[in-house]
C-alpha positions, -999 to +999 in steps of 0.1 A: +258-744+785+224-757+769+208-757+803+221-720+806+208-712+770+173-727+776+171-708+811+179-675+794+154-683+765+181-684+737+171-694+702+197-722+698+205-754+677+233-779+680+246-811+663+264-840+677+287-864+658+268-898+654+300-918+658+322-899+684+292-883+702+309-850+704+293-817+701+303-803+665+280-773+657+263-747+679+241-719+670+227-693+694+210-660+695+200-642+726+162-634+726+168-596+727+192-598+698+163-615+678+140-587+687+165-562+674+170-580+642+133-580+638+134-543+639+165-537+621+173-565+596+189-546+568+225-555+571+244-586+584+281-586+587+300-619+592+333-630+602+350-657+621+375-654+649+398-680+667+414-683+701+380-681+720+376-717+733+397-748+745+384-767+715+401-745+689+371-742+668+363-709+649+335-688+662+314-670+637+298-637+646+270-622+629+266-584+634+236-560+627+233-522+628+209-501+648+193-468+636+216-449+659+247-465+641+255-489+669+266-525+663+249-555+678+256-593+679+226-610+661+240-645+667+271-665+672+281-699+661+308-725+667+316-748+638+343-775+633+359-758+602+353-731+579+340-753+552+311-746+527+290-774+544+294-760+578+286-725+568+254-739+550+246-754+583+250-722+601+232-702+575+201-724+575+199-719+611+199-683+607+173-687+579+152-704+607+155-672+628+143-653+598+112-674+595+104-663+632+111-627+624+097-626+588+128-604+581+152-608+551+184-589+551+191-565+524+228-574+522+256-597+537+290-582+540+320-605+544+356-611+534+368-633+506+361-667+525+353-689+495+333-716+516+311-687+530+307-670+494+294-705+482+271-711+511+255-676+509+248-681+471+233-714+480+211-705+511+203-670+504+204-666+467+182-635+464+201-614+490+230-591+478+265-600+489+293-575+494+330-581+499+350-560+524+367-533+504+395-531+529+404-567+527+403-564+489+428-534+490+450-552+514+452-582+493+461-564+462+489-545+478+502-577+493+503-593+458+519-564+443+547-562+470+552-600+464+556-597+426+574-563+423+590-551+453+626-549+457+645-535+489+638-499+493+611-499+467+581-510+489+565-477+495+568-468+458+551-501+447+523-497+474+517-460+463+515-469+427+494-501+432+471-482+454+466-453+430+458-476+401+435-498+421+417-469+435+407-459+400+391-493+396+367-485+422+348-462+401+313-449+403+306-453+365+308-486+350+326-473+319+353-460+341+356-490+360+361-510+329+387-487+314+406-485+350+405-523+351+421-528+316+447-501+326+456-518+358+460-552+340+484-536+315+505-516+339+507-546+363+509-575+340+522-600+363+491-594+386+466-596+359+461-634+362+459-633+400+433-604+398+412-622+373+410-654+393+409-640+428+387-608+421+372-608+384+341-626+392+336-608+424+339-572+410+301-566+415+307-571+451+331-543+460+333-520+429+312-486+437+293-486+404+278-518+414+277-516+451+259-482+449+228-501+439+227-521+470+210-510+502+238-513+526+235-481+547+273-473+544+285-508+554+309-519+528+335-532+551+338-559+578+351-533+605+320-536+627+325-573+632+363-570+637+354-546+664+328-571+677+358-597+679+377-572+700+350-567+724+342-604+726+378-612+735+378-584+759+350-602+778+364-639+774+398-629+787+412-663+777+417-686+746+411-718+765+375-715+778+350-743+782+316-741+769+296-731+798+322-703+808+324-690+772+285-689+772+283-670+805+307-643+794+290-639+760+258-636+777+271-608+801+285-589+772+251-591+754+232-580+784+255-549+786+252-543+749+215-544+749+211-521+778+233-495+759+213-497+727+180-495+746+192-463+763+205-450+731+172-456+713+152-441+742+175-410+741+170-407+705+133-408+706+130-383+736+157-359+724+163-361+687+192-339+674+177-332+640+191-297+627+180-301+592+151-278+579+145-301+549+137-332+571+123-314+603+089-331+598+107-363+604+117-355+638+109-382+664+103-407+637+135-411+620+169-414+637+197-388+636+218-411+619+193-417+591+188-379+586+226-376+583+227-403+555+198-386+537+215-350+541+246-367+525+226-382+495+208-349+492 
């Protein structure tokens, strides 16, 4: 696997256990992925997936976004467990890529993986971090069902919990504080859970705070979950050895880069900008960017 990575000019690092001599950590980035990230370094969406290798280790995917709205795999890493120390190792290697590119992300988007949250704060203290709003909402609904639901009442509990929780996600801080207090009063059994699980993280998913972050509309981990699906479609097995796994991921990335290259070329050659307000940007700014700017306007 390492020989294949060297031949294809991947940026890569690995660690070997000093006692057992087993390979424990791997970090790899395709050279074209590094070039893409050098150009489009704003958003990094991270998540882990399982059932990709015979060693049963988690595989972490780091996904970026192009100006045309496509996702691309920046790098992937295999670590022994999802501990804070292992995430720190991964993020420090990612920081080494940033030294090469000279770019620093505007934001990381993840789910509520506590080891990863702590590692991000330690390795990238100056970079904003958002929590996936879909996962937050799902966790709140699941807790409400656990504490309040009786047979035949599930839909009623979910509807009312979602209604109250949606009000928490306010665009004005005062409205958020009021809705937070109302939610705690109505759902008293959940107030301790909400405070412990989400209280200190409110700034990472509530709109009045996240609207201050340059996230380009990426407030959920859906892009990286789609990347997981694509990856597993290429792997076709949950018991692959390292060399086979690498070869299939490499094939996936080659196809992904060709598609993105074509998209960018088409965008520059035939921009689809209909806005009179932003017509002078034609050929310099992507259609996707214009759409975001029109929405803001």
